[in-house]
N, C-alpha and C positions, 0 to 999 in steps of 0.2 A: 547673195554673197557667193563667191567661188570657194573651192576647197581650201585654198591657202588662207583666205580670210576666215573661214570656219575654224580651221586649225588654230589660227592665231587668237580667235575669240574663246577657244575652249579653256577650261580650267586646267590646273596642273595635273590632276589625277586623270582627267579625260585624255590629255596629251600623252601621258605615260601609257595608258591603255592602247592608244592608237599606235604608239611606237612598238609595243609588244606585238600587236597584230601584224605590223609590217615585218617584224623579225620572224614571226611564225610563217608568214607567206614566203619570205626569202628562204627559210629553212626547208619548207615543203618543196619548193621548186628546185632547190639545190639537190635534195635527196632524190627527187624524181628524175632529174637529168642524169645524175650519176648512176642510178640504178638502170635506167633505160639504156644508157651506153654500155654498162656492164652486161646486161642481159642480151643486147644485140651482139656484142662480141662473143659471148658464151654460145649463142645459137650458131653463129657463123663458124666459129672454130670447132664446135662439136660436129657440125656437118662434114668438115674436112677431116676431122680426127677419126671418126667412127670407121669409115672404109679402110683407112690405113692400118689401124690396129687390128681390124678383123682379118685383113690380108696376112699380116705377120703371124697371127695366132693360127690361122688356117694352115699356114706352111710350117708351123711348129717353131717359129723363131721368137721365143719368149723374151730374150734380151733385146731384140729389136723392138718388140712391142713396148717394153719398159722404156726404152730410149725415146720412142715417139711420145709416150705419155709424159715424160719429163721435159719435153721440148718447150722452150719459151714461146714458141708459136701457138701453143695451146694452153697458156697459163690461165685464160679465162674459161676454158672448157670445163663444165661441171662433169661431163662424162669422163674426161681424162683423169680427174681427181679420184673418182670412184673406182674406175677400172685399174688405175695405178696401184691403189691400196691392195686390191685383190691379187694383182700380178706380183707385187713385191712380197706379199705374205707367202704366196705359193713358192716363189723362188727361194725365199729364206728357209722355208721348211725343207725344200729339196736339198739345198746346199748344207743344211745342218745335219744331214745324214738320213733324213726320211724316217725318223724313229716313230712317228705317229702312224696310226692305222689310217686306212682310207677314209673312214667316216670322220675321224678326229681331224684329219687334214682338211676335209671339206667344211667342217664346222668352223675351224680356225679361219679359213678363207672367208666364209660367210660373215663371221663377226668383224673381220677387218673391213669388209665392204660396208657393213652396216654402220660401223663407226665413221667411216669416210663419208657415207651418205648423210649421216646426221650432222656432221661438221659442215659439209657443203651446203646442206639445206639451211643451216643456221647462218652461214655466210651470205647466202642469197637473200635472206630476210633482213639483212643488216639495214637499219634505217627505215624500213617499211612500217614498223610499229609507230614510228614518230608521225607518219602521215595519218594513221588512224587516230592518234591522239589529237593532232591539230584539227583534223576534220570534225571530231566530236566536240572539242572544247572551244574552238574559235567563235561559234555563234554565241556561246555563253559569255565569253570574254567581251564580245561586242555588246551583248545585252547589259553586262555590268556597266560598260561605258555609257550606254543609253540611260540606265537608271540614275547614274550619278549626274549625267547631264540634265535630266528632268528635275532632280532634286535641286540642282544649282539654279535652274530656271525659276522654279517656284520660290526659292529663297530670294531671288531677285524681285519677284512680284511682291513678296511680303515686305521687302525693304523699301520699294518705291510706292507701294500701295496701289499700283495700277494692275487691273486684271483683264484688260482688253486683249483681243486676239493678237493685235500688233505687238503687245508687250511680251507674249510668250512664244510667238511663231519662230523668232530667231533662235531662241533657246531650245525649242523642240527640234528644230532642223539640225542644230549642232549635235543634239543627243542622238538623233536617228542615224546620223552619219556613222556612228560607231557600230550600230547593228548592221548597216549595209556593208561596212568594211569587214565585219566578222563573217558575213555570208560570202563575200568575195574571196576571203581567205579559205573558208571551209570547203566550198564547192569543188575547186580544183584539187584540193588535198584528197577528198573522197574519191574523185575520179581517178587520180593517180594510184591511190591505194587499191581500188578494185582492179584496175588494169594490171598492176604489178603482182597482185595476189594471184590473178589468173595465170600470169607467166610463171610464177613460182610453182604453182600446181602442175603446170605442164612440164617443167623441168624435173619435178619430183617423179612424175610418171616415167620420163625418159631415163632417169637414174635407176628406178626400180626395174625397168625392162633390161637395161644394160647389165645390171647386177645379176639378174636371173640368167641372162644369156652367158655371162662369164662363168657362173657356177655350173651351168649345163656343160660348158666347154671343159671345165676341170673334171666333171663327172665322167665325161667320155674319155678324157685323157688318162685319168687314173684307172679306168676300166680296161683300157687297151693293154 
């Protein structure tokens, strides 16, 4: 029997489990495609953003650096989000009269950067946890379908009174399709999860480095 005939021969519960596995597969591929696109754009835009903002800061043009950071051309850039938080906080404190001491000012900027880094990291992880869930549970969902299929096959044997291999082979084949489908769903999900987790870790390192460089810049600026 081909897959269509196997599906048609399945019981209602087995069909429902098969549909659930198909939905899980579509969900995992949808999340993976969206995250890969977002991460690719973030990397490209950050490579263009970093030298521009560094040039403005080196020349002391804080407002120009903020303008670049808020540009729609860098809306996917994780570095722009983190650096922008520090720049805006520093500008706000300066425009409010500069009542804070140097150490308090730097601590305020650090906290703003940390908050932005945490929010950006959380945004980067959006949907990735679903891949881990699908990768870990899809084999068990498929196994559930297999168990139900085997139970149904043995119930058929009991009803007909025939116990030959020919009587159970079709039922076992139908049941094992669920396990195979569960593995087909789980394996790509695990691959996507590991790949995206590595990219997120790389982005976190980049944000930490940019944060440190920005704080060092403000340290030198306030010391001058």
